[in-house]
C-alpha positions, -999 to +999 in steps of 0.1 A: +065-096+050+056-097+087+077-076+110+101-094+134+113-083+168+126-049+157+091-042+142+106-027+110+110-044+076+127-029+047+125-044+012+137-035-023+120-047-055+130-042-091+100-038-115+099-036-153+073-008-152+081+029-150+075+048-116+045+066-132+026+033-138+035+018-105+025+050-086-009+049-105-014+013-096-008+023-059-030+052-059-060+043-081-086+024-061-099+003-089-063-009-097-055-013-060-084-038-057-070-059-085-037-066-068-038-059-031-051-088-012-041-086+025-036-120+041-050-136+010-085-121+013-103-104-014-103-066-014-138-056-021-130-019-025-106+008-021-107+046-018-075+065-023-070+102-021-033+106-031-026+138-012-015+146+023-042+140+047-062+119+021-080+087+027-064+053+019-093+030+029-094-007+020-125-028+024-120-064+029-146-091+020-149-115+050-165-148+052-203-147+052-204-116+029-192-095+058-172-063+050-144-048+071-128-014+063-093-006+073-088+032+074-056+048+068-042+083+061-019+094+034+011+111+052+030+120+020+023+117-017+048+129-043+037+115-077+053+095-091+081+088-065+067+085-030+037+073-011+035+071+028+004+058+046-004+050+082-032+032+099-026+051+130-046+080+114-075+082+092-085+109+067-076+144+076-051+131+103-080+120+126-068+091+149-084+058+140-078+039+173-062+010+154-051-019+176-019-024+157-010+007+138+016+006+111+032+030+087+043+020+052+068+041+032+071+034-005+098+052-026+100+047-064+132+054-082+134+053-120+163+031-133+172+020-168+153-012-166+121+002-149+117+011-112+135+003-080+108+001-053+121+006-018+096+001+010+097+001+049+069-011+071+071+002+106+051-009+137+052-003+174+072-028+195+052-058+205+024-052+180+005-079+161+012-079+123-007-051+107-030-056+077-004-038+058+021-065+067+013-086+035+013-057+010+042-070-010+025-104-017+009-087-048+040-069-062+045-093-091+009-086-102+014-049-095+043-049-120+020-065-146-008-040-140+015-010-139+032-022-172-003-023-189-010+012-175+023+026-189+016+011-224-019+024-225-012+059-212 
């Protein structure tokens, strides 16, 4: 999901899991590592503080055992229905100086068959794709993880 000329991409996914399980998979750093693999690279770690102003930091494993951390800020967190993060800010709303800032809005709606996930990725006009641009590559795996969480909770 790489933004085109308008720099905003919206998507809707239907998941078998309930919103509580999906939200937990999005906000538990250990679970996030299992499914969120930006641009096909391994996620070495994640720190998520699911509250306004909280950290949403992803550490990527680069070639040669080099680690790179993408710092983001939780703008809004309403368990189990909404998560909004931005790479323009870090924890406690401190500017990060990100070259290609992006904001990802995820809304979760309970439906009879599980969850309707609606997401919007927004970037500044002319920006290169953000590291958040490939977030939805792992949605199928996320659905499986969140189903396991729902059953074991």
